[in-house]
C-alpha positions, 0 to 999 in steps of 0.5 A: 713204882718199879716196872714190874715187867723188869722181872721178865727181862730175860725173856724179853731179851730171848724173845727179841733175839728170836724175833730178829733172827726170824728175819733171816732164812731158817729151816721151818722148824725154827719158826715153830720154836719161835711160835712156842717161845713168843706165845708161851712167854707172852701169855705168861706175862699177860696172865701174871699182869692180869693177876696182879691187876697191873697194866690192863693195855699191856695184858690185852696186847700180850694176850693178842700176841700170844694168839697171833704167834699160837703155834696150835692153831696157826695163822698163816701169813706170807713171809713179808707180813710175818718179817714186819709182825716180827719187827713190830713185836720186837720193838714192842718188847724193847720199849717194854723192857726199857720203859720206867712206869710210875 
């Protein structure tokens, strides 16, 4: 079976770029855009996978990422903690992009 997450390749690449660039100092506005990009994209992919009854674990992980990056009811953490989260989520997206599912 082909990896259904491959159709979201462009989103993953954009989100990975945003997450890794967030490690640099930017104005607050950049981090707001980052939250919208990651939250909306993750929620959309999670919903898409749920709708097609695929990859249940990924549905929960992507839903959790969407909640964590939610810009409407933000979670306030230190810059150091957000940096770790950004790296972990970027790695998760890279793994999902590269992984072949059978």
